[in-house]
Residue frames as a rotation matrix with the C-alpha (Angstrom) as fourth column:
UNK 1
-0.427 0.151 -0.891 59.46
-0.882 0.147 0.448 202.46
0.199 0.977 0.071 145.16
UNK 2
0.648 0.732 0.211 57.07
-0.751 0.661 0.010 199.53
-0.132 -0.165 0.977 144.92
UNK 3
-0.069 -0.750 0.658 59.00
-0.538 0.584 0.608 196.30
-0.840 -0.312 -0.444 145.59
UNK 4
0.383 0.270 0.883 57.49
0.498 0.745 -0.444 194.48
-0.778 0.610 0.151 142.62
UNK 5
0.999 -0.027 0.027 58.39
0.006 -0.592 -0.806 197.36
0.037 0.805 -0.592 140.30
UNK 6
0.382 -0.917 0.112 61.91
-0.879 -0.324 0.349 197.45
-0.284 -0.232 -0.930 141.73
UNK 7
0.010 -0.336 0.942 62.28
-0.102 0.937 0.335 193.69
-0.995 -0.100 -0.025 141.26
UNK 8
0.723 0.325 0.610 61.13
0.551 0.261 -0.793 193.91
-0.417 0.909 0.010 137.63
UNK 9
0.897 -0.420 -0.140 63.56
-0.441 -0.815 -0.376 196.79
0.044 0.399 -0.916 137.04
UNK 10
0.095 -0.907 0.409 66.52
-0.759 0.200 0.620 194.77
-0.645 -0.369 -0.670 138.38
UNK 11
0.106 0.015 0.994 65.63
0.346 0.937 -0.051 191.75
-0.932 0.350 0.094 136.28
UNK 12
0.918 0.298 0.263 65.11
0.351 -0.297 -0.888 193.89
-0.186 0.907 -0.377 133.17
UNK 13
0.669 -0.728 -0.150 68.44
-0.731 -0.681 0.044 195.66
-0.134 0.080 -0.988 133.68
UNK 14
-0.060 -0.702 0.710 70.26
-0.427 0.661 0.617 192.35
-0.902 -0.266 -0.339 134.14
UNK 15
0.348 0.287 0.892 68.73
0.573 0.688 -0.445 190.84
-0.742 0.667 0.075 131.00
UNK 16
0.998 0.057 -0.008 69.45
0.031 -0.661 -0.750 193.94
-0.048 0.748 -0.662 128.89
UNK 17
0.383 -0.924 0.008 73.08
-0.858 -0.352 0.375 194.13
-0.344 -0.150 -0.927 130.02
UNK 18
-0.105 -0.399 0.911 73.57
-0.078 0.916 0.393 190.41
-0.991 -0.030 -0.127 129.42
UNK 19
0.685 0.433 0.586 72.02
0.533 0.250 -0.808 190.65
-0.497 0.866 -0.059 125.95
UNK 20
0.912 -0.373 -0.173 74.33
-0.409 -0.786 -0.464 193.53
0.037 0.494 -0.869 125.02
UNK 21
0.085 -0.937 0.339 77.42
-0.827 0.123 0.548 191.77
-0.555 -0.327 -0.765 126.39
UNK 22
0.146 0.032 0.989 76.47
0.239 0.969 -0.066 188.61
-0.960 0.246 0.134 124.52
UNK 23
0.964 0.195 0.178 76.31
0.227 -0.266 -0.937 190.56
-0.136 0.944 -0.301 121.25
UNK 24
0.566 -0.822 -0.058 79.78
-0.822 -0.568 0.025 191.93
-0.054 0.033 -0.998 121.96
UNK 25
-0.062 -0.598 0.799 81.09
-0.493 0.714 0.497 188.43
-0.868 -0.363 -0.339 122.72
UNK 26
0.525 0.344 0.778 79.60
0.424 0.687 -0.590 186.90
-0.738 0.640 0.215 119.58
UNK 27
0.993 -0.121 0.007 81.22
-0.061 -0.549 -0.834 189.58
0.104 0.827 -0.552 117.43
UNK 28
0.399 -0.903 0.158 84.67
-0.882 -0.425 -0.204 189.62
0.251 -0.058 -0.966 119.04
UNK 29
0.845 0.037 -0.534 84.92
-0.005 0.998 0.061 186.06
0.535 -0.049 0.843 120.41
UNK 30
-0.248 -0.915 0.318 87.45
-0.480 -0.169 -0.860 186.95
0.841 -0.366 -0.398 123.08
UNK 31
-0.186 0.128 -0.974 87.72
0.600 0.800 -0.010 184.62
0.778 -0.587 -0.225 126.09
UNK 32
-0.834 -0.222 -0.505 87.81
0.546 -0.457 -0.702 187.67
-0.075 -0.861 0.502 128.35
UNK 33
-0.807 0.590 -0.038 84.50
-0.584 -0.786 0.203 188.97
0.090 0.186 0.978 127.00
UNK 34
-0.702 0.589 -0.400 82.30
0.487 0.807 0.333 186.03
0.519 0.039 -0.854 127.97
UNK 35
-0.080 0.769 0.635 78.88
-0.069 -0.640 0.766 187.45
0.994 0.018 0.105 128.96
UNK 36
0.664 0.391 -0.637 78.79
0.547 0.326 0.771 186.01
0.509 -0.861 0.003 132.48
UNK 37
-0.168 -0.816 -0.554 82.00
0.974 -0.223 0.034 187.87
-0.152 -0.534 0.832 133.32
UNK 38
-0.853 -0.215 0.475 81.38
0.364 -0.899 0.246 191.15
0.374 0.383 0.845 131.52
UNK 39
0.103 0.963 0.250 77.76
0.169 -0.264 0.949 191.34
0.980 -0.056 -0.190 132.70
UNK 40
0.510 0.029 -0.860 78.83
0.840 0.201 0.505 190.85
0.188 -0.979 0.078 136.31
UNK 41
-0.527 -0.801 -0.284 81.51
0.830 -0.557 0.032 193.54
-0.184 -0.219 0.958 136.05
UNK 42
-0.682 0.311 0.662 79.17
0.219 -0.777 0.591 195.96
0.698 0.548 0.462 134.30
UNK 43
0.404 0.909 -0.099 76.42
0.332 -0.045 0.942 195.52
0.852 -0.414 -0.320 136.90
UNK 44
0.245 -0.401 -0.883 78.87
0.966 0.018 0.259 195.95
-0.088 -0.916 0.392 139.78
UNK 45
-0.799 -0.585 0.140 80.15
0.600 -0.790 0.123 199.19
0.039 0.182 0.982 138.26
UNK 46
-0.383 0.741 0.552 76.65
0.116 -0.554 0.824 200.54
0.916 0.380 0.126 137.61
UNK 47
0.588 0.683 -0.433 75.34
0.478 0.138 0.867 199.69
0.652 -0.717 -0.245 141.07
UNK 48
-0.096 -0.705 -0.702 78.47
0.983 -0.178 0.044 201.09
-0.155 -0.686 0.711 142.73
UNK 49
-0.876 -0.239 0.419 78.09
0.366 -0.895 0.254 204.38
0.314 0.376 0.872 140.89
UNK 50
-0.179 0.913 0.368 74.38
-0.166 -0.397 0.903 204.55
0.970 0.100 0.222 141.71
UNK 51
-0.780 -0.219 0.587 74.97
-0.598 -0.017 -0.801 203.43
0.185 -0.976 -0.117 145.31
UNK 52
0.394 0.886 -0.244 72.59
-0.781 0.463 0.420 200.49
0.485 0.025 0.874 144.94
UNK 53
-0.205 -0.486 0.850 73.18
-0.895 0.444 0.038 197.83
-0.395 -0.753 -0.526 147.59
UNK 54
-0.918 -0.180 -0.353 73.39
-0.304 0.890 0.338 194.09
0.253 0.418 -0.872 147.00
UNK 55
-0.721 0.692 0.043 70.23
0.385 0.451 -0.805 193.54
-0.576 -0.564 -0.592 149.06
UNK 56
-0.041 0.703 -0.710 68.36
-0.474 -0.639 -0.605 196.00
-0.879 0.312 0.360 146.86
UNK 57
-0.447 -0.189 -0.874 69.50
-0.891 0.180 0.417 194.23
0.078 0.965 -0.249 143.69
UNK 58
-0.994 -0.029 -0.110 68.52
-0.021 0.997 -0.071 190.83
0.112 -0.068 -0.991 145.10
UNK 59
-0.334 0.943 -0.011 64.91
-0.367 -0.140 -0.919 191.96
-0.868 -0.303 0.393 145.42
UNK 60
0.624 0.493 -0.607 64.78
-0.742 0.128 -0.659 191.15
-0.247 0.861 0.445 141.72
UNK 61
-0.246 -0.849 -0.468 67.97
-0.916 0.361 -0.175 189.12
0.317 0.385 -0.867 141.49
UNK 62
-0.584 0.063 0.810 66.42
-0.486 0.772 -0.410 186.36
-0.651 -0.632 -0.420 143.57
UNK 63
0.587 0.808 -0.040 64.01
-0.466 0.298 -0.833 185.72
-0.662 0.508 0.551 140.69
UNK 64
0.445 -0.530 -0.722 66.95
-0.780 0.166 -0.603 185.06
0.439 0.832 -0.340 138.38
UNK 65
-0.580 -0.706 0.407 68.64
-0.813 0.468 -0.346 182.98
0.054 -0.531 -0.845 141.07
UNK 66
-0.024 0.684 0.729 65.52
-0.548 0.601 -0.582 180.84
-0.836 -0.414 0.360 141.36
UNK 67
0.819 0.344 -0.459 65.90
-0.559 0.297 -0.774 179.88
-0.130 0.891 0.436 137.68
UNK 68
-0.174 -0.978 -0.116 69.35
-0.984 0.177 -0.011 178.39
0.031 0.113 -0.993 138.27
UNK 69
-0.394 0.069 0.916 67.92
-0.379 0.896 -0.231 175.06
-0.837 -0.438 -0.327 139.37
UNK 70
0.648 0.699 0.302 65.65
0.024 0.378 -0.925 174.57
-0.761 0.607 0.229 136.31
UNK 71
0.630 -0.477 -0.613 68.50
-0.776 -0.360 -0.517 175.71
0.026 0.801 -0.598 134.04
UNK 72
-0.463 -0.841 0.280 70.81
-0.856 0.506 0.103 173.03
-0.228 -0.192 -0.954 135.44
UNK 73
-0.120 0.518 0.847 68.07
-0.116 0.840 -0.531 170.39
-0.986 -0.162 -0.041 135.25
UNK 74
0.779 0.461 -0.426 67.58
-0.424 -0.113 -0.898 171.25
-0.462 0.880 0.108 131.57
UNK 75
-0.133 -0.917 -0.375 71.09
-0.984 0.078 0.160 169.89
-0.118 0.391 -0.913 130.95
UNK 76
-0.254 0.093 0.963 69.56
-0.220 0.964 -0.151 166.41
-0.942 -0.250 -0.224 131.22
UNK 77
0.779 0.602 -0.178 68.35
-0.280 0.079 -0.957 166.83
-0.561 0.795 0.230 127.63
UNK 78
0.411 -0.688 -0.598 71.79
-0.804 0.037 -0.594 166.72
0.431 0.725 -0.538 125.93
UNK 79
-0.444 -0.547 0.709 72.79
-0.836 0.538 -0.109 164.22
-0.322 -0.641 -0.696 128.62
UNK 80
0.224 0.641 0.734 70.05
-0.218 0.767 -0.603 161.85
-0.950 -0.025 0.311 127.51
UNK 81
0.897 0.140 -0.420 70.83
-0.423 -0.006 -0.906 162.33
-0.129 0.990 0.054 123.84
UNK 82
0.171 -0.934 -0.315 74.48
-0.768 0.074 -0.636 161.43
0.617 0.350 -0.705 124.41
UNK 83
0.592 0.136 0.794 73.85
-0.737 0.490 0.465 158.47
-0.326 -0.861 0.390 126.75
UNK 84
0.964 -0.260 0.049 75.59
0.256 0.873 -0.416 156.01
0.065 0.414 0.908 124.41
UNK 85
0.304 -0.891 0.338 78.73
-0.072 -0.375 -0.924 158.14
0.950 0.257 -0.179 124.37
UNK 86
0.179 -0.180 0.967 78.65
-0.950 -0.287 0.122 158.23
0.255 -0.941 -0.223 128.16
UNK 87
0.883 0.203 0.424 78.29
-0.329 0.911 0.250 154.43
-0.335 -0.360 0.871 128.39
UNK 88
0.801 -0.599 0.004 81.30
0.377 0.500 -0.780 153.93
0.465 0.626 0.626 126.11
UNK 89
-0.088 -0.880 0.466 83.46
0.065 -0.472 -0.879 156.23
0.994 -0.047 0.099 128.20
UNK 90
0.861 0.506 -0.043 82.52
0.050 -0.001 0.999 155.35
0.505 -0.863 -0.026 131.77
UNK 91
0.471 -0.748 -0.468 86.12
0.881 0.373 0.290 154.64
-0.042 -0.549 0.835 132.82
UNK 92
-0.525 -0.718 0.456 87.71
0.719 -0.661 -0.214 157.88
0.455 0.216 0.864 131.53
UNK 93
0.110 0.642 0.759 84.77
-0.076 -0.756 0.650 159.89
0.991 -0.129 -0.034 132.82
UNK 94
0.903 0.302 -0.307 84.91
0.233 0.256 0.938 158.33
0.362 -0.918 0.161 136.29
UNK 95
0.229 -0.906 -0.356 88.70
0.970 0.180 0.166 158.48
-0.087 -0.383 0.920 136.65
UNK 96
-0.448 -0.397 0.801 88.89
0.579 -0.811 -0.078 162.00
0.681 0.429 0.593 135.22
UNK 97
0.378 0.690 0.618 86.22
-0.125 -0.623 0.772 163.37
0.917 -0.369 -0.149 137.53
UNK 98
0.871 -0.081 -0.485 87.70
0.475 0.386 0.791 161.65
0.123 -0.919 0.374 140.59
UNK 99
-0.106 -0.993 -0.053 91.22
0.994 -0.104 -0.037 162.93
0.031 -0.056 0.998 139.88
UNK 100
-0.422 -0.034 0.906 90.02
0.354 -0.926 0.130 166.42
0.835 0.376 0.403 139.02
UNK 101
0.616 0.748 0.247 87.75
0.015 -0.324 0.946 166.67
0.787 -0.579 -0.211 142.03
UNK 102
0.687 -0.430 -0.585 90.44
0.723 0.326 0.609 165.57
-0.071 -0.842 0.535 144.48
UNK 103
-0.384 -0.890 0.245 93.08
0.911 -0.408 -0.056 167.86
0.149 0.201 0.968 142.98
UNK 104
-0.102 0.430 0.897 90.63
0.258 -0.860 0.441 170.77
0.961 0.276 -0.023 142.91
UNK 105
0.880 0.474 -0.004 89.94
0.102 -0.181 0.978 170.50
0.463 -0.862 -0.208 146.62
UNK 106
0.523 -0.741 -0.421 93.51
0.828 0.325 0.456 169.81
-0.201 -0.588 0.784 147.66
UNK 107
-0.286 -0.707 0.647 95.11
0.820 -0.530 -0.216 172.66
0.496 0.469 0.731 145.73
UNK 108
0.167 0.435 0.885 92.88
-0.055 -0.892 0.449 175.32
0.984 -0.124 -0.125 147.24
UNK 109
0.954 0.282 -0.103 93.01
0.060 0.157 0.986 173.90
0.294 -0.947 0.133 150.73
UNK 110
0.403 -0.882 -0.244 96.76
0.906 0.347 0.242 173.32
-0.129 -0.318 0.939 150.83
UNK 111
-0.274 -0.497 0.823 97.55
0.632 -0.738 -0.236 176.70
0.725 0.456 0.516 149.29
UNK 112
0.441 0.529 0.725 95.39
-0.206 -0.727 0.655 178.46
0.873 -0.439 -0.211 151.87
UNK 113
0.956 -0.106 -0.272 96.95
0.291 0.396 0.871 176.48
0.016 -0.912 0.410 154.71
UNK 114
0.092 -0.993 0.074 100.51
0.993 0.086 -0.085 177.16
0.078 0.081 0.994 153.55
UNK 115
-0.232 -0.116 0.966 99.67
0.333 -0.942 -0.033 180.85
0.914 0.314 0.257 153.29
UNK 116
-0.906 -0.208 -0.368 98.61
0.395 -0.102 -0.913 180.82
0.153 -0.973 0.175 156.93
UNK 117
-0.487 0.798 0.355 94.94
-0.474 -0.583 0.660 181.70
0.734 0.153 0.662 156.43
UNK 118
-0.491 0.373 0.787 92.38
-0.829 0.078 -0.554 181.04
-0.268 -0.925 0.271 159.12
UNK 119
-0.857 0.236 0.458 90.45
0.208 0.972 -0.113 177.79
-0.472 -0.002 -0.882 159.48
UNK 120
0.123 0.964 -0.237 87.30
0.153 -0.254 -0.955 179.65
-0.981 0.081 -0.179 158.48
UNK 121
0.165 -0.176 -0.970 88.95
-0.863 -0.501 -0.056 180.75
-0.477 0.847 -0.235 155.24
UNK 122
-0.843 -0.536 -0.034 90.23
-0.499 0.759 0.418 177.22
-0.199 0.370 -0.908 154.54
UNK 123
-0.550 0.711 0.439 86.78
0.395 0.684 -0.613 175.75
-0.736 -0.164 -0.657 155.03
UNK 124
0.378 0.720 -0.582 85.36
-0.163 -0.567 -0.807 178.31
-0.911 0.400 -0.097 152.60
UNK 125
0.048 -0.450 -0.892 87.90
-0.958 -0.274 0.086 177.74
-0.283 0.850 -0.445 149.82
UNK 126
-0.616 -0.373 0.694 88.00
-0.309 0.925 0.222 173.93
-0.724 -0.078 -0.685 150.01
UNK 127
-0.090 0.642 0.761 84.84
0.606 0.642 -0.470 173.31
-0.791 0.419 -0.446 147.90
UNK 128
-0.231 -0.051 -0.972 85.69
-0.360 -0.923 0.134 175.98
-0.904 0.381 0.195 145.30
UNK 129
-0.858 -0.174 -0.484 85.38
-0.511 0.198 0.836 173.59
-0.049 0.965 -0.259 142.34
UNK 130
-0.724 0.689 0.046 81.92
0.677 0.721 -0.148 172.33
-0.135 -0.076 -0.988 143.30
UNK 131
-0.329 0.676 0.659 78.64
0.433 -0.513 0.742 173.88
0.839 0.529 -0.124 142.22
UNK 132
-0.558 -0.090 0.825 77.46
-0.382 -0.855 -0.351 176.65
0.736 -0.512 0.443 144.57
UNK 133
0.461 0.819 0.341 74.57
-0.664 0.063 0.745 175.03
0.589 -0.570 0.573 146.53
UNK 134
0.820 -0.197 -0.537 76.67
0.380 0.889 0.254 172.04
0.427 -0.413 0.804 147.60
UNK 135
-0.233 -0.957 0.175 79.81
0.510 -0.274 -0.815 174.14
0.828 -0.101 0.552 148.12
UNK 136
-0.186 0.246 0.951 77.90
-0.599 -0.796 0.088 176.37
0.779 -0.554 0.296 150.53
UNK 137
0.831 0.554 0.042 76.70
-0.396 0.537 0.745 173.37
0.390 -0.636 0.666 152.54
UNK 138
0.499 -0.731 -0.465 80.17
0.669 0.666 -0.329 171.84
0.550 -0.147 0.822 152.74
UNK 139
-0.405 -0.675 0.617 81.71
0.154 -0.715 -0.681 175.14
0.901 -0.181 0.394 153.80
UNK 140
0.156 0.559 0.814 79.09
-0.759 -0.459 0.461 175.64
0.632 -0.690 0.353 156.49
UNK 141
0.915 0.203 -0.348 79.54
-0.007 0.871 0.491 172.09
0.403 -0.447 0.798 157.75
UNK 142
0.218 -0.935 -0.281 83.29
0.813 0.333 -0.477 172.64
0.539 -0.124 0.833 158.11
UNK 143
0.270 -0.059 -0.961 82.88
0.794 -0.551 0.257 175.96
-0.545 -0.832 -0.102 159.87
UNK 144
-0.768 -0.562 0.306 83.41
0.628 -0.570 0.529 178.22
-0.123 0.599 0.791 156.87
UNK 145
-0.412 0.600 -0.686 81.37
-0.214 -0.795 -0.567 181.11
-0.886 -0.087 0.456 155.46
UNK 146
0.059 0.511 0.858 78.83
0.693 0.598 -0.403 179.99
-0.719 0.618 -0.319 152.82
UNK 147
0.920 0.326 -0.218 78.74
0.103 -0.736 -0.669 183.37
-0.379 0.593 -0.711 151.06
UNK 148
0.207 -0.930 -0.303 82.55
-0.782 -0.343 0.520 183.42
-0.588 0.130 -0.799 150.84
UNK 149
-0.371 -0.268 0.889 82.49
0.156 0.926 0.344 179.88
-0.916 0.266 -0.301 149.46
UNK 150
0.603 0.678 0.420 80.18
0.578 -0.009 -0.816 181.13
-0.550 0.735 -0.397 146.70
UNK 151
0.736 -0.414 -0.535 82.70
-0.543 -0.834 -0.101 183.83
-0.404 0.365 -0.839 145.81
UNK 152
-0.316 -0.916 0.246 85.45
-0.589 0.393 0.706 181.22
-0.744 0.078 -0.664 145.46
UNK 153
-0.050 0.397 0.916 83.16
0.524 0.791 -0.314 179.02
-0.850 0.465 -0.248 143.36
UNK 154
0.905 0.418 -0.084 82.51
0.181 -0.556 -0.812 181.92
-0.386 0.719 -0.578 140.96
UNK 155
0.368 -0.855 -0.365 86.23
-0.808 -0.488 0.330 182.75
-0.461 0.173 -0.870 140.78
UNK 156
-0.442 -0.526 0.727 87.08
-0.163 0.844 0.511 179.10
-0.882 0.107 -0.459 140.07
UNK 157
0.308 0.670 0.675 84.38
0.603 0.411 -0.683 178.91
-0.736 0.618 -0.278 137.42
UNK 158
0.937 0.029 -0.349 85.46
-0.198 -0.779 -0.595 182.06
-0.289 0.627 -0.724 135.62
UNK 159
0.045 -0.998 -0.054 89.13
-0.807 -0.068 0.587 181.07
-0.589 0.017 -0.808 135.80
UNK 160
-0.357 -0.137 0.924 88.41
0.162 0.965 0.205 177.60
-0.920 0.223 -0.322 134.45
UNK 161
0.639 0.680 0.359 86.27
0.509 -0.024 -0.861 179.00
-0.577 0.733 -0.361 131.65
UNK 162
0.820 -0.365 -0.441 88.98
-0.516 -0.805 -0.292 181.46
-0.248 0.467 -0.849 130.62
UNK 163
-0.130 -0.989 0.074 92.04
-0.893 0.149 0.424 179.22
-0.430 -0.011 -0.903 130.97
UNK 164
0.144 0.259 0.955 90.43
-0.104 0.964 -0.246 175.89
-0.984 -0.064 0.166 130.07
UNK 165
0.958 0.254 0.131 90.25
0.099 0.134 -0.986 176.46
-0.268 0.958 0.103 126.28
UNK 166
0.523 -0.839 -0.153 93.86
-0.822 -0.449 -0.351 177.66
0.226 0.309 -0.924 126.26
UNK 167
-0.221 -0.587 0.779 95.02
-0.750 0.613 0.249 174.56
-0.624 -0.529 -0.575 128.14
UNK 168
0.529 0.491 0.692 93.04
0.072 0.787 -0.613 172.32
-0.845 0.374 0.381 125.80
UNK 169
0.968 -0.186 -0.166 94.78
-0.209 -0.243 -0.947 173.88
0.136 0.952 -0.274 122.84
UNK 170
0.212 -0.960 0.185 98.22
-0.969 -0.231 -0.091 173.78
0.130 -0.160 -0.979 124.46
UNK 171
-0.377 -0.316 0.871 97.87
-0.591 0.806 0.036 170.15
-0.713 -0.501 -0.490 125.62
UNK 172
-0.737 0.123 -0.665 96.17
-0.614 0.291 0.734 169.14
0.283 0.949 -0.139 122.36
UNK 173
-0.747 0.616 0.249 93.01
0.273 0.626 -0.731 167.92
-0.606 -0.478 -0.636 124.10
UNK 174
-0.793 0.378 -0.478 90.57
-0.608 -0.550 0.572 167.85
-0.047 0.744 0.666 121.21
UNK 175
-0.734 0.577 -0.359 88.04
0.399 0.793 0.460 165.15
0.550 0.195 -0.812 122.13
UNK 176
0.037 0.859 0.511 84.53
-0.282 -0.482 0.830 165.89
0.959 -0.175 0.224 123.39
UNK 177
0.670 0.202 -0.714 85.10
0.514 0.567 0.643 163.72
0.535 -0.799 0.276 126.46
UNK 178
-0.225 -0.886 -0.405 88.38
0.955 -0.119 -0.271 165.39
0.191 -0.448 0.873 127.43
UNK 179
-0.769 -0.056 0.637 87.21
0.115 -0.992 0.051 168.96
0.629 0.112 0.769 126.91
UNK 180
0.198 0.959 0.202 83.84
-0.194 -0.163 0.967 168.39
0.961 -0.231 0.154 128.59
UNK 181
0.548 -0.042 -0.835 85.25
0.720 0.532 0.446 166.67
0.425 -0.846 0.322 131.66
UNK 182
-0.519 -0.847 -0.115 87.91
0.810 -0.443 -0.385 169.33
0.275 -0.293 0.916 132.12
UNK 183
-0.654 0.321 0.685 85.44
-0.167 -0.944 0.283 172.20
0.738 0.071 0.671 131.99
UNK 184
0.392 0.910 -0.137 82.84
-0.099 0.191 0.977 170.45
0.914 -0.369 0.165 134.13
UNK 185
0.386 -0.324 -0.864 85.24
0.852 0.484 0.200 169.43
0.353 -0.813 0.462 136.90
UNK 186
-0.595 -0.782 -0.186 87.23
0.798 -0.546 -0.257 172.67
0.099 -0.301 0.949 137.06
UNK 187
-0.987 0.145 0.074 84.51
-0.140 -0.987 0.075 175.22
0.084 0.063 0.994 136.34
UNK 188
-0.647 0.759 0.075 81.18
0.392 0.416 -0.821 173.47
-0.654 -0.502 -0.567 137.18
UNK 189
0.337 0.917 0.214 78.10
0.681 -0.080 -0.728 175.27
-0.650 0.391 -0.652 135.74
UNK 190
0.518 -0.216 -0.828 80.10
-0.446 -0.894 -0.046 178.16
-0.730 0.393 -0.559 134.29
UNK 191
-0.613 -0.790 -0.007 82.37
-0.481 0.366 0.797 175.69
-0.626 0.492 -0.604 132.51
UNK 192
-0.399 0.561 0.725 79.34
0.627 0.744 -0.231 173.79
-0.669 0.362 -0.648 131.25
UNK 193
0.657 0.623 -0.425 78.00
0.152 -0.662 -0.734 176.98
-0.738 0.417 -0.530 129.68
UNK 194
0.014 -0.753 -0.657 81.33
-0.812 -0.392 0.432 177.28
-0.583 0.528 -0.617 127.87
UNK 195
-0.743 -0.291 0.603 81.17
-0.015 0.908 0.419 173.62
-0.669 0.302 -0.679 126.81
UNK 196
0.265 0.928 0.262 77.81
0.437 0.127 -0.891 174.32
-0.860 0.350 -0.372 125.16
UNK 197
0.480 -0.153 -0.864 79.68
-0.635 -0.739 -0.222 176.54
-0.605 0.656 -0.452 122.71
UNK 198
-0.626 -0.779 -0.050 81.73
-0.636 0.472 0.610 173.55
-0.452 0.413 -0.791 121.57
UNK 199
-0.497 0.493 -0.714 78.81
-0.516 0.493 0.701 171.22
0.697 0.717 0.009 121.00
UNK 200
0.498 0.845 0.195 76.25
-0.703 0.262 0.662 168.90
0.508 -0.467 0.724 122.52
UNK 201
0.560 -0.338 -0.757 78.72
0.378 0.917 -0.129 166.13
0.737 -0.214 0.641 123.33
UNK 202
-0.564 -0.814 0.142 81.06
0.297 -0.360 -0.884 168.45
0.771 -0.456 0.445 125.19
UNK 203
-0.317 0.539 0.781 78.12
-0.764 -0.633 0.127 169.90
0.562 -0.556 0.612 127.11
UNK 204
0.713 0.603 -0.357 76.92
-0.329 0.738 0.589 166.43
0.619 -0.303 0.725 128.06
UNK 205
0.152 -0.756 -0.637 80.36
0.629 0.571 -0.528 165.41
0.763 -0.320 0.562 129.33
UNK 206
-0.717 -0.417 0.559 80.68
-0.064 -0.759 -0.648 168.66
0.695 -0.500 0.517 131.27
UNK 207
0.126 0.865 0.485 77.24
-0.796 -0.204 0.570 168.17
0.592 -0.458 0.663 132.82
UNK 208
0.729 0.071 -0.681 78.15
0.177 0.941 0.287 164.64
0.661 -0.330 0.674 133.93
UNK 209
-0.256 -0.940 -0.225 81.47
0.607 0.024 -0.794 165.84
0.753 -0.340 0.564 135.32
UNK 210
-0.542 0.114 0.833 79.84
-0.468 -0.864 -0.186 168.70
0.699 -0.490 0.521 137.21
UNK 211
0.525 0.841 0.130 77.25
-0.630 0.281 0.724 166.40
0.573 -0.462 0.677 138.77
UNK 212
0.628 -0.351 -0.695 79.75
0.468 0.883 -0.023 163.70
0.622 -0.311 0.719 139.76
UNK 213
-0.479 -0.833 0.278 82.12
0.296 -0.451 -0.842 166.34
0.826 -0.321 0.463 141.16
UNK 214
-0.132 0.531 0.837 79.34
-0.759 -0.597 0.259 167.59
0.637 -0.601 0.482 143.41
UNK 215
0.847 0.462 -0.264 78.68
-0.235 0.770 0.594 164.06
0.478 -0.440 0.760 144.68
UNK 216
0.253 -0.850 -0.462 82.38
0.681 0.496 -0.539 163.34
0.688 -0.178 0.704 145.25
UNK 217
-0.519 -0.460 0.721 82.86
-0.070 -0.818 -0.571 166.71
0.852 -0.347 0.392 146.92
UNK 218
0.299 0.735 0.608 79.95
-0.760 -0.201 0.617 166.13
0.576 -0.647 0.499 149.28
UNK 219
0.908 0.066 -0.414 81.41
0.106 0.920 0.378 162.76
0.405 -0.387 0.828 150.29
UNK 220
0.278 -0.908 -0.314 85.13
0.903 0.359 -0.236 163.49
0.327 -0.218 0.920 150.60
UNK 221
0.125 -0.205 0.971 85.10
0.059 -0.975 -0.213 167.24
0.990 0.084 -0.109 151.25
UNK 222
0.811 0.211 0.545 84.50
-0.500 -0.234 0.834 166.83
0.304 -0.949 -0.084 155.00
UNK 223
0.831 -0.553 -0.063 87.29
0.535 0.762 0.365 164.22
-0.154 -0.337 0.929 155.14
UNK 224
0.040 -0.818 0.574 89.76
0.733 -0.366 -0.573 166.61
0.679 0.444 0.585 153.51
UNK 225
0.387 0.190 0.902 88.59
-0.298 -0.900 0.317 169.25
0.873 -0.392 -0.292 155.96
UNK 226
0.992 -0.014 0.122 89.42
-0.109 0.353 0.929 167.03
-0.056 -0.935 0.349 158.93
UNK 227
0.493 -0.863 0.112 92.85
0.870 0.490 -0.053 166.35
-0.010 0.124 0.992 157.47
UNK 228
-0.009 -0.499 0.866 93.67
0.534 -0.735 -0.418 169.97
0.846 0.459 0.273 156.66
UNK 229
-0.470 -0.114 0.875 92.49
-0.563 -0.724 -0.397 171.40
0.679 -0.680 0.276 159.96
UNK 230
-0.309 0.302 -0.902 91.94
0.458 0.878 0.137 168.64
0.833 -0.371 -0.410 162.53
């Protein structure tokens, strides 16, 4: 099959499945039916049944992947609109992101070390709460597997997106700053997509938290790596 035609087919299939799953989510509003999760599961099932390899899918999937950067950059729009809110809350934003980023790295790393996993595994799970491109670089720098780090990032993002709203309700966190920072630090871009459902302020806070977490992770991640596996 022509590669261009195959690429278009993969992109079209992904968009159609996502659109359908989004309709289901809008109607039922269940946390476990968020489109990014259900679309992923549906595509995995379809490609497994049809014996379509990951490399074959990525012939078109790489086009979607290339749009990730512009999509993240577009978050600067609500960020700019909410700049006054950010200025008024610099201290809680900074302290919340720092605490969340440190805890996010330590929990994964310590749990993996206590479980007796290999150094390679530890290096891959350490940056799980950081956005994928930076997490892959940190993992590779520490001797981990970049692709495995991406898997952990996705798992952390989906978990944070599913559990985050429940924790907010249970802990009575009802401010835009609190909800946005929590989702951005724990679930990076996936959490930010969830924050967009709450409102522009929450999305702005989540975007700031995600960005600062990436910076903090890039700076202190290698230091935690040296401590966990000298």
